[in-house]
C-alpha positions, 0 to 999 in steps of 0.5 A: 556443990551438986546440990545448989548447981542443980538446984540453981538450973532448976530455978534458971529453967522455971524464970526462963518457963516463967517468962513464955508468953509474958508479951503475948497478947489475948486474942480477945483484947485485940478484937470484938467478941463478935470478930472473935466468935467467927475466927474460932467458927471459921478460923479468918474473917474478911471485910471488902469494899471496893468501888464505894465511899471511903470506909475505914478499915473496921477488923484493926486489932487493938495493937500498936503496930494494926493501928500505925498500918491502917493509919499509913494511907497518906493524907491529902492522896486520892482515897483507895478505891479498893479496901481488903482486910483478911483476919486469921487466927491460928494454932503455933500447933499447926505451923510447922512441927509447932516447934516453939522455937520457931512459933515465936515474933523473933522467927515470924519477922525473919520470914516476913523478910524472907523475900526470896522464898517468896519466889514460887509462891502459888495462888489461886487465879480466880479469872483463870479458875486453877492454881498458878505462880504467884511471883515467878521471881523474888528478890531483894534489891539494893536500892530504890534507885539500884535494882542490883539483887541483894540478898536478904536481910534476916539478922537482928530484930526488923524495928525500923528496917527498911527493905526493897524488892522486885517480885515478879507477879504472874498477873503485873509482870516485874513490881518494885516495892519499898518494905517498912518493918516494925518490930516489938517484942509482942507483934511484927508488921511488913508494909510494901508500897510499890515504887513504880507505876503497874500496868495490866498489859498495856494499861497503866493501872496503879500510879506509883505508890497507889499500892499498899499491901500490910501484913502485922503477925500478933503472939496470942500464946498459944496462937497467931493472930495474922492481921492484912491489908491491901489498899489501893487507888486506880481508874474505875475501867471496865477492863482494870475492874475484874482483874484488879479486885481478883489479884488484890483478893488473892494475893492475900491469901496466898501471902497468908498460906505461903507465911504459915509455911514457913516454919 
């Protein structure tokens, strides 16, 4: 009897081990060979266009959720004047302690929904030439018209969830966003859309719905591939250009660094 039980648990353990990574992509099937080479050499790749004829995102990984966020800009709206893509390939062994129980899509999903943990996030201010706090406050709110604070929703998986949040931004003040989540066994995404106009001082910089920040995390076995895309349409005013250009680019890097720090 004891022998049979040992054999049963050994078989069960083997079955569990055999399923690890069965839902993972390979980096080579998600990006081109040239991009993969650059990722392996540098750890990250960036493509940015500003005030050009609209350029379609060019670093979009070949995954369902990446394709979804890359095509999320509303048809019929003015095309974004600012498009910044950043792609990172990070070894799971370098995330926290490398604990395999944490370096999963389920855990990454919980991180992306932990809005309150973004409070105190640091970023490098290119205009001030120093490190500063990006979000002085950050938390979920009840809904688009109810700004009462609520707890982060990290229960279950993220598929189809829609949350609302407030982030007190160092440059733009209080920003309210709708966040749409999707999750598959091998990837998870979060898409932030501004619910209210964004101001730089007294100047309206971005209309409601015209700032979209997207994050997709993909499981690549021993690594995670992180795709980030920010798109925005705003007036071509000299007084705004430097602030907008520097602020949006810095935010992607800050969010990525924060994400990695949560493991």
